[in-house]
SEDRENVEX-665228 format. One record per residue (C-alpha): residue number from 1; residue in three letters; z, y, x. Coordinates in nm, 2 decimals. Layout:
BEGIN
NUVO  seq  type      pz      py      px
NUVO  NUM   ALA       Z       Y       X
...
This chain:
BEGIN
NUVO  seq  type      pz      py      px
NUVO    1   MET   -0.29   -0.54   -3.05
NUVO    2   PHE   -0.34   -0.64   -2.68
NUVO    3   TYR   -0.68   -0.76   -2.53
NUVO    4   THR   -0.54   -1.11   -2.45
NUVO    5   ALA   -0.61   -1.45   -2.60
NUVO    6   SER   -0.34   -1.65   -2.79
NUVO    7   GLU   -0.23   -2.00   -2.65
NUVO    8   GLU   -0.39   -2.14   -2.97
NUVO    9   ASP   -0.73   -1.96   -2.89
NUVO   10   ILE   -0.72   -2.10   -2.52
NUVO   11   LYS   -0.63   -2.46   -2.61
NUVO   12   SER   -0.92   -2.47   -2.91
NUVO   13   GLY   -1.16   -2.35   -2.64
NUVO   14   LYS   -1.21   -2.01   -2.79
NUVO   15   THR   -1.22   -1.85   -2.44
NUVO   16   THR   -1.51   -2.06   -2.32
NUVO   17   ASP   -1.83   -1.92   -2.18
NUVO   18   PHE   -2.10   -1.94   -2.46
NUVO   19   TYR   -2.35   -2.21   -2.32
NUVO   20   PHE   -2.07   -2.45   -2.34
NUVO   21   ILE   -2.08   -2.36   -2.72
NUVO   22   ASN   -2.46   -2.43   -2.71
NUVO   23   THR   -2.41   -2.76   -2.52
NUVO   24   LYS   -2.15   -2.88   -2.76
NUVO   25   LYS   -2.36   -2.83   -3.06
NUVO   26   ILE   -2.66   -2.99   -2.90
NUVO   27   LEU   -2.45   -3.31   -2.83
NUVO   28   GLU   -2.30   -3.32   -3.19
NUVO   29   GLU   -2.63   -3.26   -3.37
NUVO   30   LYS   -2.77   -3.54   -3.15
NUVO   31   ASN   -2.46   -3.76   -3.17
NUVO   32   ILE   -2.47   -3.77   -2.81
NUVO   33   ASN   -2.16   -3.95   -2.66
NUVO   34   LYS   -2.15   -4.02   -2.31
NUVO   35   ASN   -1.87   -4.09   -2.08
NUVO   36   VAL   -1.86   -3.90   -1.76
NUVO   37   VAL   -1.65   -3.86   -1.45
NUVO   38   VAL   -1.63   -3.47   -1.33
NUVO   39   GLU   -1.47   -3.33   -1.05
NUVO   40   ILE   -1.33   -2.99   -0.97
NUVO   41   THR   -1.37   -2.89   -0.61
NUVO   42   ALA   -1.40   -2.57   -0.40
NUVO   43   SER   -1.72   -2.58   -0.19
NUVO   44   GLY   -1.59   -2.29    0.04
NUVO   45   LEU   -1.24   -2.11    0.08
NUVO   46   PRO   -1.19   -1.73    0.10
NUVO   47   ASN   -1.22   -1.57    0.40
NUVO   48   ASN   -1.30   -1.90    0.59
NUVO   49   TYR   -0.95   -2.03    0.55
NUVO   50   ARG   -0.90   -2.40    0.67
NUVO   51   TRP   -0.68   -2.51    0.37
NUVO   52   GLY   -0.53   -2.40    0.03
NUVO   53   ILE   -0.27   -2.45   -0.17
NUVO   54   LEU   -0.31   -2.61   -0.55
NUVO   55   SER   -0.12   -2.46   -0.83
NUVO   56   GLY   -0.20   -2.41   -1.20
NUVO   57   LEU   -0.23   -2.77   -1.24
NUVO   58   TYR    0.07   -2.78   -1.50
NUVO   59   GLU   -0.10   -2.53   -1.72
NUVO   60   ALA   -0.45   -2.72   -1.69
NUVO   61   LEU   -0.27   -3.05   -1.82
NUVO   62   LEU   -0.11   -2.88   -2.10
NUVO   63   LEU   -0.47   -2.76   -2.19
NUVO   64   LEU   -0.63   -3.11   -2.16
NUVO   65   GLU   -0.31   -3.27   -2.32
NUVO   66   GLY   -0.41   -3.46   -2.65
NUVO   67   TYR   -0.78   -3.50   -2.57
NUVO   68   ASN   -0.91   -3.88   -2.51
NUVO   69   ILE   -0.95   -3.84   -2.17
NUVO   70   ASP   -0.81   -3.98   -1.83
NUVO   71   VAL   -0.71   -3.73   -1.53
NUVO   72   ILE   -0.62   -3.81   -1.16
NUVO   73   GLY   -0.58   -3.55   -0.91
NUVO   74   LEU   -0.35   -3.38   -0.66
NUVO   75   GLU   -0.01   -3.28   -0.74
NUVO   76   GLU    0.12   -2.92   -0.80
NUVO   77   GLY    0.17   -2.75   -0.47
NUVO   78   SER   -0.06   -2.97   -0.28
NUVO   79   LEU   -0.24   -2.88    0.02
NUVO   80   PHE   -0.63   -2.93   -0.02
NUVO   81   TYR   -0.95   -2.87    0.18
NUVO   82   GLN   -1.30   -2.75    0.09
NUVO   83   GLN   -1.51   -3.02   -0.11
NUVO   84   GLU   -1.19   -3.25   -0.18
NUVO   85   PRO   -1.15   -3.32   -0.58
NUVO   86   VAL   -0.84   -3.15   -0.66
NUVO   87   LEU   -0.89   -3.26   -1.03
NUVO   88   THR   -1.08   -3.59   -1.16
NUVO   89   ILE   -1.16   -3.60   -1.54
NUVO   90   GLU   -1.32   -3.94   -1.71
NUVO   91   GLY   -1.42   -3.93   -2.08
NUVO   92   ASN   -1.69   -3.81   -2.36
NUVO   93   TYR   -1.81   -3.51   -2.20
NUVO   94   ARG   -1.87   -3.35   -2.57
NUVO   95   GLU   -1.50   -3.37   -2.64
NUVO   96   PHE   -1.38   -3.13   -2.36
NUVO   97   CYS   -1.69   -2.94   -2.23
NUVO   98   ASP   -1.60   -2.63   -2.39
NUVO   99   LEU   -1.25   -2.63   -2.19
NUVO  100   GLU   -1.41   -2.60   -1.85
NUVO  101   THR   -1.38   -2.21   -1.86
NUVO  102   ALA   -1.00   -2.19   -1.95
NUVO  103   LEU   -0.94   -2.50   -1.71
NUVO  104   LEU   -1.09   -2.33   -1.42
NUVO  105   GLY   -0.93   -2.01   -1.50
NUVO  106   PHE   -0.57   -2.17   -1.45
NUVO  107   LEU   -0.66   -2.35   -1.14
NUVO  108   CYS   -0.86   -2.06   -0.96
NUVO  109   GLN   -0.67   -1.79   -1.00
NUVO  110   SER   -0.32   -1.93   -0.96
NUVO  111   SER   -0.43   -2.14   -0.64
NUVO  112   GLY   -0.55   -1.83   -0.48
NUVO  113   ILE   -0.22   -1.65   -0.51
NUVO  114   SER   -0.03   -1.94   -0.38
NUVO  115   THR   -0.26   -1.99   -0.09
NUVO  116   LYS   -0.25   -1.63    0.02
NUVO  117   SER    0.12   -1.67   -0.02
NUVO  118   ALA    0.16   -1.96    0.19
NUVO  119   ARG   -0.05   -1.82    0.46
NUVO  120   LEU    0.18   -1.49    0.46
NUVO  121   LYS    0.48   -1.72    0.46
NUVO  122   LYS    0.35   -1.91    0.74
NUVO  123   MET    0.30   -1.59    0.94
NUVO  124   ALA    0.63   -1.44    0.86
NUVO  125   GLY    0.83   -1.74    0.95
NUVO  126   GLU    1.23   -1.73    0.87
NUVO  127   LYS    1.17   -1.34    0.74
NUVO  128   PRO    1.21   -1.30    0.39
NUVO  129   ILE    0.90   -1.20    0.16
NUVO  130   LEU    0.92   -1.10   -0.20
NUVO  131   SER    0.62   -1.07   -0.44
NUVO  132   PHE    0.60   -0.71   -0.57
NUVO  133   GLY    0.26   -0.71   -0.69
NUVO  134   VAL    0.28   -0.78   -1.09
NUVO  135   ARG    0.24   -0.39   -1.16
NUVO  136   ARG   -0.13   -0.42   -1.04
NUVO  137   MET   -0.24   -0.69   -1.27
NUVO  138   HIS   -0.25   -0.74   -1.66
NUVO  139   PRO    0.08   -0.79   -1.78
NUVO  140   THR    0.03   -1.10   -1.98
NUVO  141   ILE    0.00   -1.29   -1.65
NUVO  142   ALA    0.28   -1.15   -1.47
NUVO  143   PRO    0.50   -1.47   -1.48
NUVO  144   MET    0.21   -1.68   -1.35
NUVO  145   ILE    0.14   -1.45   -1.07
NUVO  146   ASP    0.49   -1.44   -0.96
NUVO  147   ARG    0.53   -1.84   -1.00
NUVO  148   ALA    0.22   -1.91   -0.80
NUVO  149   ALA    0.36   -1.64   -0.55
NUVO  150   TYR    0.69   -1.85   -0.55
NUVO  151   LEU    0.52   -2.21   -0.52
NUVO  152   GLY    0.32   -2.07   -0.20
NUVO  153   GLY    0.63   -2.00    0.00
NUVO  154   LEU    0.73   -1.64   -0.09
NUVO  155   ASP    1.13   -1.62   -0.10
NUVO  156   GLY    1.17   -1.38   -0.42
NUVO  157   PHE    0.98   -1.20   -0.70
NUVO  158   SER    1.05   -0.88   -0.90
NUVO  159   CYS    0.90   -0.98   -1.24
NUVO  160   ILE    1.19   -1.04   -1.48
NUVO  161   GLY    0.93   -1.24   -1.71
NUVO  162   ALA    0.90   -1.49   -1.43
NUVO  163   GLU    1.26   -1.59   -1.42
NUVO  164   LYS    1.23   -1.86   -1.70
NUVO  165   ILE    0.94   -2.05   -1.57
NUVO  166   ILE    1.07   -2.03   -1.21
NUVO  167   GLY    1.42   -2.09   -1.28
NUVO  168   LYS    1.55   -1.81   -1.04
NUVO  169   LYS    1.66   -1.47   -1.10
NUVO  170   ALA    1.43   -1.18   -1.01
NUVO  171   SER    1.48   -0.94   -0.71
NUVO  172   GLY    1.48   -0.57   -0.67
NUVO  173   THR    1.69   -0.26   -0.63
NUVO  174   MET    1.58    0.10   -0.64
NUVO  175   PRO    1.26    0.28   -0.73
NUVO  176   HIS    1.16    0.64   -0.60
NUVO  177   SER    1.21    0.74   -0.95
NUVO  178   LEU    1.58    0.68   -0.94
NUVO  179   ALA    1.61    0.96   -0.66
NUVO  180   LEU    1.38    1.17   -0.79
NUVO  181   ILE    1.57    1.19   -1.17
NUVO  182   ILE    1.90    1.23   -0.98
NUVO  183   GLY    1.73    1.49   -0.74
NUVO  184   ASP    1.93    1.37   -0.42
NUVO  185   SER    1.91    1.04   -0.22
NUVO  186   ARG    2.29    1.03   -0.11
NUVO  187   GLU    2.39    1.06   -0.46
NUVO  188   ALA    2.14    0.81   -0.59
NUVO  189   PHE    2.26    0.57   -0.35
NUVO  190   ILE    2.62    0.62   -0.44
NUVO  191   LEU    2.55    0.59   -0.82
NUVO  192   PHE    2.35    0.27   -0.76
NUVO  193   ASP    2.65    0.13   -0.55
NUVO  194   GLN    2.89    0.22   -0.84
NUVO  195   ILE    2.71    0.10   -1.12
NUVO  196   ILE    2.50   -0.19   -1.02
NUVO  197   ASP    2.66   -0.53   -1.02
NUVO  198   LYS    2.79   -0.65   -0.70
NUVO  199   SER    2.60   -0.95   -0.67
NUVO  200   ILE    2.27   -0.74   -0.60
NUVO  201   PRO    2.21   -0.64   -0.24
NUVO  202   ARG    2.26   -0.31   -0.13
NUVO  203   ILE    1.91   -0.22   -0.02
NUVO  204   MET    1.84    0.15   -0.02
NUVO  205   LEU    1.48    0.31   -0.04
NUVO  206   ALA    1.51    0.56    0.24
NUVO  207   ASP    1.17    0.77    0.23
NUVO  208   THR    1.17    0.97   -0.08
NUVO  209   PHE    1.27    1.30    0.04
NUVO  210   CYS    1.30    1.32    0.43
NUVO  211   ASP    1.22    1.14    0.76
NUVO  212   GLU    1.30    0.77    0.71
NUVO  213   LYS    1.55    0.77    1.00
NUVO  214   ARG    1.73    1.06    0.81
NUVO  215   GLU    1.74    0.87    0.48
NUVO  216   ALA    1.82    0.55    0.66
NUVO  217   LEU    2.15    0.70    0.81
NUVO  218   ILE    2.24    0.87    0.48
NUVO  219   ALA    2.22    0.53    0.31
NUVO  220   ALA    2.42    0.37    0.59
NUVO  221   GLU    2.69    0.63    0.59
NUVO  222   SER    2.70    0.65    0.20
NUVO  223   ILE    2.72    0.26    0.12
NUVO  224   LYS    2.99    0.05    0.28
NUVO  225   ASN    2.82   -0.29    0.25
NUVO  226   LEU    2.46   -0.16    0.29
NUVO  227   ALA    2.25   -0.49    0.34
NUVO  228   GLY    1.90   -0.30    0.43
NUVO  229   VAL    1.70   -0.01    0.40
NUVO  230   ARG    1.34   -0.02    0.23
NUVO  231   LEU    1.07    0.18    0.38
NUVO  232   ASP    0.76    0.22    0.15
NUVO  233   THR    0.60    0.52    0.31
NUVO  234   PRO    0.28    0.63    0.17
NUVO  235   GLY   -0.03    0.58    0.39
NUVO  236   SER   -0.08    0.97    0.40
NUVO  237   ARG    0.23    0.98    0.58
NUVO  238   ARG    0.29    0.68    0.78
NUVO  239   GLY    0.14    0.76    1.12
NUVO  240   ASN    0.22    0.49    1.35
NUVO  241   MET    0.43    0.27    1.11
NUVO  242   SER    0.54    0.02    1.39
NUVO  243   LYS    0.69    0.33    1.59
NUVO  244   ILE    0.87    0.45    1.29
NUVO  245   ILE    1.03    0.10    1.23
NUVO  246   GLN    1.13    0.11    1.58
NUVO  247   GLU    1.29    0.44    1.56
NUVO  248   VAL    1.49    0.36    1.27
NUVO  249   ARG    1.62    0.06    1.41
NUVO  250   TRP    1.74    0.25    1.71
NUVO  251   GLU    1.92    0.51    1.50
NUVO  252   LEU    2.11    0.25    1.31
NUVO  253   ASP    2.21    0.06    1.63
NUVO  254   ILE    2.34    0.32    1.80
NUVO  255   ARG    2.55    0.42    1.54
NUVO  256   GLY    2.69    0.07    1.47
NUVO  257   TYR    2.50   -0.03    1.17
NUVO  258   LYS    2.32   -0.34    1.37
NUVO  259   ASP    2.35   -0.57    1.04
NUVO  260   VAL    2.17   -0.32    0.84
NUVO  261   LYS    1.81   -0.49    0.77
NUVO  262   ILE    1.48   -0.32    0.78
NUVO  263   PHE    1.28   -0.40    0.46
NUVO  264   LEU    0.89   -0.30    0.45
NUVO  265   SER    0.67   -0.28    0.18
NUVO  266   GLY    0.36   -0.06    0.09
NUVO  267   GLY    0.00   -0.22    0.13
NUVO  268   LEU    0.09   -0.51    0.32
NUVO  269   ASP   -0.14   -0.80    0.41
NUVO  270   GLU   -0.19   -1.05    0.71
NUVO  271   GLU   -0.26   -0.77    0.95
NUVO  272   SER    0.04   -0.60    0.89
NUVO  273   PHE    0.28   -0.90    0.97
NUVO  274   LYS    0.12   -0.89    1.32
NUVO  275   LEU    0.17   -0.52    1.37
NUVO  276   PHE    0.50   -0.45    1.20
NUVO  277   LYS    0.71   -0.75    1.40
NUVO  278   ASP    1.01   -0.52    1.42
NUVO  279   ALA    1.06   -0.54    1.00
NUVO  280   ASP    1.33   -0.78    0.92
NUVO  281   ALA    1.18   -0.87    0.56
NUVO  282   PHE    0.85   -0.77    0.36
NUVO  283   GLY    0.78   -0.71    0.00
NUVO  284   VAL    0.39   -0.78   -0.08
NUVO  285   GLY    0.20   -0.67   -0.36
NUVO  286   THR   -0.15   -0.62   -0.43
NUVO  287   SER   -0.27   -0.86   -0.15
NUVO  288   VAL   -0.09   -1.13   -0.32
NUVO  289   SER   -0.15   -1.06   -0.69
NUVO  290   ASN   -0.50   -0.97   -0.65
NUVO  291   ALA   -0.56   -1.25   -0.39
NUVO  292   LYS   -0.92   -1.37   -0.38
NUVO  293   THR   -0.95   -1.67   -0.62
NUVO  294   ILE   -1.02   -2.01   -0.51
NUVO  295   ASP   -1.38   -2.07   -0.63
NUVO  296   PHE   -1.34   -2.41   -0.78
NUVO  297   ALA   -1.63   -2.55   -0.96
NUVO  298   LEU   -1.64   -2.81   -1.21
NUVO  299   ASP   -1.94   -3.09   -1.16
NUVO  300   ILE   -2.04   -3.41   -1.36
NUVO  301   VAL   -2.05   -3.66   -1.08
NUVO  302   GLU   -2.10   -3.99   -1.26
NUVO  303   VAL   -2.27   -4.07   -1.62
NUVO  304   GLU   -2.21   -4.40   -1.79
NUVO  305   GLY   -2.05   -4.54   -1.48
NUVO  306   LYS   -2.35   -4.44   -1.25
NUVO  307   PRO   -2.33   -4.19   -0.97
NUVO  308   PHE   -2.52   -3.89   -1.09
NUVO  309   THR   -2.49   -3.51   -1.02
NUVO  310   LYS   -2.71   -3.20   -0.95
NUVO  311   ARG   -2.82   -3.09   -0.61
NUVO  312   GLY   -2.59   -2.94   -0.37
NUVO  313   LYS   -2.32   -3.19   -0.49
NUVO  314   LEU   -2.23   -3.54   -0.37
NUVO  315   SER   -2.23   -3.79   -0.64
NUVO  316   GLY   -1.99   -4.07   -0.74
NUVO  317   LYS   -1.60   -4.08   -0.82
NUVO  318   LYS   -1.45   -4.03   -0.48
NUVO  319   THR   -1.10   -4.09   -0.32
NUVO  320   VAL   -0.94   -3.81   -0.13
NUVO  321   LEU   -0.74   -3.94    0.19
NUVO  322   ARG   -0.46   -3.76    0.35
NUVO  323   CYS   -0.27   -3.85    0.65
NUVO  324   PRO    0.09   -3.78    0.61
NUVO  325   LYS    0.14   -3.69    0.99
NUVO  326   CYS   -0.11   -3.42    1.06
NUVO  327   MET   -0.23   -3.35    0.69
NUVO  328   ALA   -0.58   -3.42    0.81
NUVO  329   GLY   -0.79   -3.50    0.47
NUVO  330   LYS   -1.09   -3.72    0.42
NUVO  331   ILE   -1.32   -3.79    0.12
NUVO  332   VAL   -1.44   -4.14    0.07
NUVO  333   TYR   -1.64   -4.36   -0.19
NUVO  334   GLY   -1.52   -4.69   -0.25
NUVO  335   LYS   -1.22   -4.73   -0.02
NUVO  336   THR   -0.83   -4.66   -0.07
NUVO  337   SER   -0.73   -4.64    0.29
NUVO  338   ASP   -0.84   -4.53    0.65
NUVO  339   LYS   -0.73   -4.43    0.98
NUVO  340   CYS   -0.67   -4.08    1.08
NUVO  341   ALA   -0.77   -3.95    1.43
NUVO  342   CYS   -0.40   -3.91    1.51
NUVO  343   GLY   -0.37   -4.27    1.50
NUVO  344   GLU   -0.17   -4.23    1.14
NUVO  345   LYS   -0.29   -4.44    0.84
NUVO  346   MET   -0.43   -4.22    0.57
NUVO  347   LYS   -0.34   -4.28    0.21
NUVO  348   PRO   -0.49   -4.16   -0.13
NUVO  349   ALA   -0.37   -3.83   -0.20
NUVO  350   GLN   -0.43   -3.84   -0.57
NUVO  351   ILE   -0.20   -3.96   -0.85
NUVO  352   ASN   -0.23   -4.03   -1.23
NUVO  353   LEU   -0.19   -3.73   -1.42
NUVO  354   MET   -0.29   -3.84   -1.77
NUVO  355   LYS   -0.41   -4.13   -1.98
NUVO  356   LYS   -0.58   -4.08   -2.31
NUVO  357   GLY   -0.47   -3.74   -2.33
NUVO  358   LYS   -0.10   -3.83   -2.26
NUVO  359   ILE    0.07   -3.65   -1.96
NUVO  360   LEU    0.21   -3.89   -1.73
NUVO  361   ILE    0.40   -3.67   -1.49
NUVO  362   ASP    0.71   -3.50   -1.53
NUVO  363   PHE    0.64   -3.13   -1.43
NUVO  364   GLU    0.88   -3.07   -1.12
NUVO  365   ASP    1.11   -2.80   -1.07
NUVO  366   ALA    0.96   -2.45   -0.90
NUVO  367   SER    1.20   -2.46   -0.61
NUVO  368   ASP    1.10   -2.81   -0.54
NUVO  369   ILE    0.76   -2.76   -0.54
NUVO  370   ARG    0.79   -2.47   -0.28
NUVO  371   SER    1.02   -2.66   -0.07
NUVO  372   ASN    0.74   -2.91   -0.03
NUVO  373   VAL    0.47   -2.63    0.03
NUVO  374   LEU    0.69   -2.51    0.30
NUVO  375   ASP    0.71   -2.85    0.47
NUVO  376   LEU    0.35   -2.90    0.45
NUVO  377   ILE    0.25   -2.55    0.60
NUVO  378   LYS    0.44   -2.66    0.91
NUVO  379   LYS    0.20   -2.92    0.95
NUVO  380   VAL   -0.11   -2.73    0.97
NUVO  381   GLU   -0.29   -2.43    1.18
NUVO  382   PHE   -0.46   -2.14    1.04
């Protein structure tokens, strides 16, 4: 039996922190029923990021479904800034207090992955990036990881378990183990080309046995419709990876293989994208799958209709205003519009998500959410 919680356990509050059990017991024993407004916000963002991308919303709504509460918030794939409420819940606190742990978990980790992915995609521009990092994380969350990475803007993913929830086929060609089992790179390339479906791009892994330049040329000579070579050189052998990429490019070009792309993977992050500009595509792993979570917190901001919260927080139910032109944000109380510094009219960014436990929105296709994210990140700077 794997060390994981079932959907039923999560939905029923059995993955909560223990102090919420104590809280609920006291409220029930004393029959305390107070309507509250709670807001989920991030007081800061990882590495002083200016903005984040919200994901995990749909799972959060499925968790809250059926409870007698109302929910407003930002849409899945929305851009947000620190201190902006991404989700606002109204109802009897006693009914949903033990869901806080799971609710934050759904939003914090997924949004961290989507945010990191959006930043990488903004840096890479038109160059494709694939998510390769599920092997670094617990397998039960592999589909969530690749979905969050895809929503954030990455162009593809490796986990076949994510295909159903994303609605797109996983990507991947060959591992080092194929060449090692066969014992020869050239034969491995030829067998791959012979056996694997022609719809899968011929991208050969060119660093298993010898110099990257040599294996890249072996691949180009062996495969008629070679799409690219992938360099996954381990850190102990890398040296100046930028120079290695340039050398591989040169040797391919002077032999007439100018259409063969160079795909780079292995320990890549934002800094890598600046250093390895000559690569044509990237595979990112741990830096995305283990991206820093967004430290969302859930706080009571109103009790029985009156602004009321703990120190360090702002009381009262707030409205998030967003400028459609420059994506600037503003948090207001008691207003529904304002003018942005750029001159554009700001409008509420939150929508009605749930009424008395009933979900009010249709869950949008992952590709459509991703397209919206790509449009959003064009409007903002790092």
